[in-house]
Structures are given as structure tokens and as C-alpha cells.
C-alpha positions in Angstrom: -2.2 24.3 70.7 0.0 24.0 68.3 2.9 23.9 70.8 1.8 21.0 72.0 2.2 18.9 68.6 5.9 18.6 68.5 6.1 17.6 72.1 3.4 15.5 71.1 5.4 13.7 68.2 8.4 13.5 70.1 7.2 11.4 73.3 5.1 9.0 70.7 8.1 8.5 68.6 10.1 7.9 71.7 7.9 5.9 72.9 7.5 3.4 70.0 11.3 3.6 70.0 11.2 2.2 73.6 8.9 -0.6 72.7 10.2 -1.7 69.3 14.1 -2.0 71.3 12.7 -5.0 72.8 10.7 -6.1 70.3 11.0 -9.8 69.1 10.9 -11.5 65.8 8.0 -13.7 66.7 5.1 -14.1 68.7 5.2 -15.5 71.8 2.3 -18.3 71.8 -0.3 -18.1 74.0 0.5 -15.1 75.6 -1.8 -12.1 76.4 -1.1 -8.9 74.8 0.1 -5.8 76.1 -2.9 -3.4 77.1 -2.9 0.1 77.7 -5.3 2.2 78.4 -5.4 6.2 77.4 -8.0 9.3 78.5 -8.4 11.6 76.0 -10.5 14.5 74.5 -12.2 12.3 71.8 -15.2 15.4 71.6 -15.0 18.4 73.2 -13.3 21.2 72.1 -10.2 19.3 72.2 -11.0 16.4 70.2 -9.1 17.2 66.9 -6.2 16.7 69.7 -7.5 13.9 71.6 -7.8 12.0 68.3 -4.8 12.8 66.5 -3.2 11.7 69.7 -5.2 8.3 69.3 -3.7 8.3 65.8 -0.3 8.6 66.8 -0.6 5.9 69.2 -2.2 3.3 67.1 0.1 4.4 64.4 3.2 3.3 66.4 1.6 0.7 68.2 1.2 -0.8 64.5 4.5 -0.5 63.8 5.5 -2.2 67.0 3.3 -5.0 66.5 4.1 -5.1 62.4 7.8 -6.2 63.9 6.2 -9.0 66.6 5.2 -6.6 69.5 7.1 -6.5 72.5 9.0 -10.0 73.9 6.5 -11.5 71.2 3.5 -10.1 72.9 1.2 -7.6 71.0 0.2 -4.3 72.0 -2.9 -2.7 72.1 -4.9 0.7 72.9 -7.9 0.9 74.6 -9.2 4.7 74.4 -11.8 6.4 76.7 -12.9 10.0 76.0 -12.9 12.1 78.4 -14.7 15.2 76.5 -11.3 17.4 78.0 -13.3 17.2 81.3 -11.0 16.8 84.3 -13.3 14.9 86.6 -14.1 12.7 83.8 -10.2 11.8 82.9 -9.8 11.1 86.9 -13.1 8.8 86.8 -11.5 7.0 83.1 -8.3 6.2 84.7 -9.7 5.3 88.4 
């Protein structure tokens, strides 16, 4: 599990940098937010990893939103708990 953390950090950082690179300083009036979904283990044997991934994404999105969002749109996260169960992860994403 410890081997995944550097990769997770790198992935989250690159994602945040990509979104921040497209950010504008103003929020578009009347525009819908960008909503991204995540299926992760918020319970079960890998809950610590899932909770940390969610926390990292929320921090990255807060950073982006504080700087005007992406092309003026805020980025929101919807997290679904899959309990580290493949079948539940599939049903969360279908």
C-alpha cells in the first residue's frame, strides 16, 4: 500500500495542475459546475487509502476553485463508497 501513495500523490498533483492551468480568475455567471465522480473504498479493508484519495481530490479541487475554477466553473466531487469490492465499484460507475 505504501508503494501506491507516491503514485497517488503524483496523479492527483498532475490532475490538479492540468485543471489549474485552465483556470480563469472569474466565475462564469449562471454556469453549471463541473462534477467529477469517484468510486473508492471509504469503508472496508482499504478505507484509509480511499479516504486519503478523497481528501487529496477535495484539497486539489478547493485549490482550483479558490483560483476561479476551470474556465470560470467550480469543480465538485461526488464520492461513492465501493468498500474495495470490485462488483460494487462496477455498479457505482455504471
